[in-house]
C-alpha positions, -999 to 999 in steps of 0.1 A, spaced: -634 140 -327 -622 160 -351 -582 172 -353 -577 205 -366 -547 214 -383 -522 232 -362 -522 268 -379 -507 285 -343 -476 296 -357 -456 290 -326 -483 304 -303 -494 288 -272 -531 273 -275 -551 273 -247 -583 263 -235 -604 286 -213 -629 262 -191 -650 285 -175 -644 315 -201 -677 332 -187 -668 333 -151 -643 359 -135 -614 340 -138 -623 331 -175 -628 368 -181 -599 382 -168 -581 350 -185 -591 361 -223 -581 398 -208 -546 384 -205 -547 366 -235 -559 398 -256 -526 415 -247 -505 390 -251 -521 378 -284 -483 376 -297 -477 347 -275 -513 331 -265 -539 315 -293 -575 310 -279 -583 278 -294 -616 263 -272 -639 282 -251 -661 266 -227 -692 280 -206 -720 269 -185 -756 292 -190 -744 327 -205 -750 324 -239 -747 358 -252 -715 365 -234 -694 332 -245 -710 343 -276 -691 379 -277 -662 356 -268 -667 334 -299 -668 362 -318 -635 382 -308 -615 353 -304 -628 329 -330 -620 296 -312 -619 266 -329 -637 241 -302 -666 257 -281 -685 237 -257 -716 251 -239 -737 232 -212 -770 250 -222 -795 242 -253 -773 244 -283 -797 264 -299 -797 287 -274 -764 294 -285 -766 295 -323 -788 321 -316 -765 343 -297 -739 339 -325 -734 365 -345 -739 360 -386 -716 335 -403 -688 354 -413 -659 325 -401 -662 290 -396 -684 277 -368 -665 262 -341 -665 231 -334 -690 215 -307 -670 195 -280 -677 178 -246 -654 197 -217 -633 167 -212 -630 163 -257 -618 203 -251 -592 197 -222 -574 165 -242 -575 178 -279 -546 172 -294 -549 210 -308 -547 223 -273 -511 228 -253 -527 245 -221 -557 236 -202 -574 263 -181 -597 251 -154 -618 280 -144 -651 264 -138 -669 260 -106 -670 236 -85 -673 198 -94 -675 202 -130 -636 205 -134 -627 174 -121 -636 151 -152 -620 176 -172 -586 184 -153 -581 147 -150 -589 141 -191 -562 168 -195 -538 153 -169 -544 119 -188 -537 136 -221 -502 152 -211 -519 186 -211 -500 218 -189 -528 224 -169 -533 260 -151 -558 250 -122 -583 277 -109 -607 251 -97 -603 248 -59 -628 219 -53 -604 196 -79 -577 190 -56 -598 192 -22 -624 168 -36 -599 146 -52 -563 155 -46 -545 127 -38 -564 112 -70 -555 141 -91 -518 144 -79 -512 106 -86 -523 112 -119 -506 143 -127 -471 122 -112 -478 93 -139 -484 116 -168 -458 138 -157 -479 171 -155 -472 200 -131 -502 217 -119 -499 253 -125 -520 269 -95 -537 302 -104 -552 313 -72 -530 345 -60 -519 326 -29 -504 294 -42 -490 316 -73 -472 337 -46 -463 302 -31 -450 287 -63 -430 318 -70 -417 318 -37 -401 279 -39 -386 284 -70 -348 277 -67 -355 265 -33 -350 229 -15 -385 215 -3 -367 198 26 -356 232 37 -398 245 38 -404 250 76 -440 267 68 -464 278 41 -480 307 53 -514 315 33 -524 351 39 -560 362 41 -577 394 38 -603 385 63 -633 396 39 -657 423 45 -664 408 82 -632 408 97 -644 431 129 -676 415 132 -690 402 165 -704 365 160 -736 383 166 -736 409 142 -726 383 115 -761 366 123 -775 396 106 -756 399 72 -773 400 37 -759 386 4 -758 419 -7 -731 427 21 -713 400 17 -706 401 -25 -691 435 -18 -657 422 -12 -629 446 -2 -603 441 -23 -607 413 -48 -634 408 -80 -643 373 -77 -676 351 -87 -701 354 -66 -692 314 -47 -659 322 -41 -665 361 -26 -691 339 0 -665 313 8 -639 344 13 -662 359 35 -668 332 58 -628 320 52 -642 286 38 -621 295 5 -587 297 32 -594 264 46 -597 250 11 -563 265 0 -549 250 29 -562 215 16 -551 226 -21 -518 239 -6 -511 203 6 -514 186 -21 -496 210 -48 -465 213 -23 -468 181 -6 -463 195 31 -485 181 58 -514 205 73 -492 212 106 -467 232 82 -495 250 67 -510 281 85 -534 308 75 -528 348 84 -550 374 83 -535 406 61 -563 426 50 -544 446 23 -543 418 2 -504 429 -11 -488 402 3 -501 370 -17 -485 345 6 -453 336 25 -428 304 28 -404 305 59 -375 283 58 -353 261 85 -330 291 88 -357 313 97 -360 335 69 -390 342 47 -400 349 13 -431 367 0 -445 378 -29 -458 408 -33 -484 430 -57 -514 448 -64 -545 427 -55 -553 419 -93 -557 384 -102 -547 388 -138 -510 385 -126 -512 350 -111 -531 342 -147 -505 350 -168 -475 336 -145 -499 303 -149 -499 307 -187 -467 319 -197 -444 302 -174 -415 301 -170 -413 333 -187 -426 370 -173 -437 394 -199 -451 430 -193 -481 440 -193 -492 477 -192 -526 468 -179 -517 449 -148 -513 475 -117 -476 480 -104 -470 488 -65 -461 523 -60 -432 527 -34 -433 565 -35 -460 563 -14 -467 550 23 -477 518 25 -488 496 59 -491 461 58 -510 444 91 -508 403 98 -531 387 125 -540 354 132 -576 343 122 -604 339 146 -618 306 146 -646 311 171 -659 337 144 -648 322 113 -654 283 123 -652 274 84 -614 275 88 -615 249 112 -641 229 97 -620 227 66 -587 223 80 -602 190 99 -616 177 69 -584 181 50 -568 164 81 -594 129 80 -588 129 45 -604 104 25 -636 114 11 -645 143 42 -629 170 16 -654 162 -12 -683 160 14 -670 196 27 -674 210 -12 -707 194 -18 -724 210 15 -702 244 13 -719 248 -25 -752 238 -12 -750 259 19 -742 293 -3 -765 283 -27 -790 282 1 -776 317 16 -781 341 -18 -812 325 -21 -819 342 13 -832 308 30 -801 304 60 -780 335 75 -744 336 68 -734 319 102 -755 286 89 -732 282 61 -706 266 91 -737 249 106 -746 228 79 -716 222 68 -704 210 103 -737 190 106 -729 172 72 -696 162 81 -707 147 111 -729 125 97 -708 115 67 -692 80 70 -658 81 54 -641 63 32 -603 60 36 -588 55 5 -615 66 -22 -616 56 -58 -630 86 -80 -664 69 -77 -662 70 -39 -653 107 -41 -686 115 -68 -706 90 -45 -697 111 -12 -703 146 -34 -736 131 -39 -747 122 -5 -735 151 6 -759 175 -16 -790 153 -6 -777 152 35 -770 188 28 -806 198 12 -827 185 36 -809 208 68 -827 230 87 -818 254 109 -822 248 146 
């Protein structure tokens, strides 16, 4: 692996894995505004060669990683008016000596290996991939402790908790309160949810996200995964992590303390704010592109408990997290298969929970899994879920 010379001029050098996805693109929006503080030195994408090529042309990274055919990316790049970026793997980019901070914005299990590579290389890690901690939270956090790496959460909910905990004593925390928008079907009956189409489910009322996480938001699976993430990030038992439905998406999460007081982080729903906080922590920088709360206008904030009968994915995720071992990895894999089936109109939205539940029931878990055990559980779950049929 080539070592490029540091010409960053004191800028924080960032690599963005998953640069063509929703989080990756918004990370680049932040980097564009804070170009006097951040230098994009690595970009990695899965299949969108044209978008990646445009990002390479603008940000001129020194490294690039593309999961598709190399010829496809070469053909999309502009005429050579600059040195061509070095082509590397995700793991090489994550561990590269010319990188200070790695943004893990890839989807699914693809984020696990580069996250571990970044941690083992002692890099700062901004984590936007839910599946990394859900699949292998014990392994990832053990490596982070071993190498002295603090994981910086990018999810708005975990960023909110991270901010609320700053300066507080962990032993004084009574409960973490993760907020959920409730998605577009918060008021739907169970019967009405059987007829939901992918097009309806992709129309989230408040957030701009990728297709997978938007469907997970509609089923509340994303919130269940966030409970598991919070368990690993903040070291609290599941009994002290709650979910509260908050449709306005203004309160991004809360922390309740031993004396009954509650701290909350509020802002307009825009992922660029928690992304920026993770990139420049512990500093805070002004960004004129970020929306500001208007306190001269009327504002109502509503909260209600989630309905686990209509949204069983939240219950399934909590149960998988409590069982531990390889069960959360099976949860992730089965959900990924189920969402793909739903988006291709082969199953209904309500079938996602049925498929995931059936897969979890059929799994014989490993209590203290190695990385190989986690990956084998993931592969088994994909095979099992791929054979699932409506009953």
